[in-house]
C-alpha positions, 0 to 999 in steps of 0.5 A: 791851509795844506798846500800839498793836499791842495796840489794833490786835489787840483791834479785829481780834480782836473784829471778826473774831469778831463778823462771823463767824469766831471760830475764826480770831480765836482762832487768830490773837489769843488765847494758850494760856489764855483766861479769860472773865468774861461770864456768858453765854459759857463759859470758854476758847476753845471757849466763845468760838467756840461763842458767836460762831458762834451769834450769827452764825447767829442775828443775821447782820445785826448791825454794830459800830463801834469808837468808842474804844480805850484801852490801858494796861499789859497792858490794852486797852479797847474802847468800841463801838456795836452795831446788831442786827436790829430796830434794837436798839442797844447800847453795849459796853465790853470789856476785854482783858488781854494776855500776850506780845502775845496776849489771855488774859482778857476782861471786858465790860459791855453796855447797850442804848441807851434810847429816851429820855434825861434829857440830849441826849448820846449814850452813845458 
């Protein structure tokens, strides 16, 4: 298992899909089976492609920064800061499971950054 390569592949996969080429991201980084746990995205590779194609069409000016990446065993976790139109900002935590260097499963948690916080710390 190559943890550093898995981390690099998770970032490249997510960035490629997020910025508008989910089909190429699937072709390059995903195994033959892809299990999706996000309830807004259909299971399998086509559900992923459809979702990110729609996001690119509806929100072409969104951006993403990768704040941290952690790998252990067959899992990679990404912590991101996303900015969407209207300056809506989100923190996401995505988890990818790898088999033989390919992504085969995904979980995520998404939270909008609130306007006010009880502390001075950022969410990233």
